[in-house]
C-alpha positions, 0 to 999 in steps of 0.5 A: 590315393587311388592308384588306378588313376595312374594306370594307363587306360590302354593296359589290361590284365585281361588276355586278348584271344583270337587275334588275327592280323596281316603277315608282317613279312611274306614267304619268299622275301628277304627283309631287314637288310642287315650289314652282312655285305650280301646283296638282296639277290644273293640272300634271296637265292640262298634262302630259297636253297636253304629252305629246300635243304631245311624241308629235306632235313626235317623230313629226314629227321622225322624219318629217323624218328619213325624208324626209331619207333618201328624198328624190329628184329635181332638188331632192335636195340642197337638200331633203336639207339642209333636212329634216335642219336641220328634224329637228335643230330638232325634236329640240331641241323634243322635249327642251324639251317632255319636260323641261317635263313632268318639271319639272311633276312628270309623266312624259314619253313616251319609247318609240316604241310609246307615241308611235305609239299617241298621235300624231295624225299620219298614219303614212306608208308605209315606201316612198319617196314623191314630193317633193310628197307628202313636203312635203305630209305634213310641212305637214299634220303641222305644221298639227296641231301648230300648231293644238294649240299655239295651244289649249294656249298659251291654256289654259296662260295661263288656268291661270297656267302661264306657263312652259308658255305661254312654251315652246309660244309662243316655241319650239314655235309659232314654230319650226313656223310658220317650218318650215311657211313654208320647206316651203310655198315649195317647193310653189309651181309656178314655172318653174325656167329660163324665165319664162312670158311673159304672153299678149297682151292679158292685161295688168293693167287 
């Protein structure tokens, strides 16, 4: 018996290359109204703000990787490891934020060109910078995100979007605050080997 007779005439083992078609959802919209008890205007506003946060978080993540590759000097080993650790933590936040956008029915930013057009974090030069400058850039980027997250958290709570509020407070805010602390401690100007003795007559009153 010829088994080919039972084969669906539309099936083929040949790959179909170079396929193109229209978008199934446009960016800036929310789709599939899931039973989330959140009205469309709320989901639209939240996904827009979350995409801004996503663009900035992706940029910060990549800034950490740049710093990880290009760091130099006596603190190379410590900062090389620290920057990569923070990079991994920011990568996890990128996924969490993007998945929240999709869960709300929106579309998350994904491509580097779109992220570059959206982020509010200053673009660094391609070349290598000194460690204090690298650290300062990272702290400044964290500050932008922390400020944005506090505003977003309050707005999400006001609109009843508890899921977004929980994400940005429990994960994004706390991670960025902790990383800012770690970076800031590297910018304290203290002696590395010999402590500076106080001058005579300058003791506490």
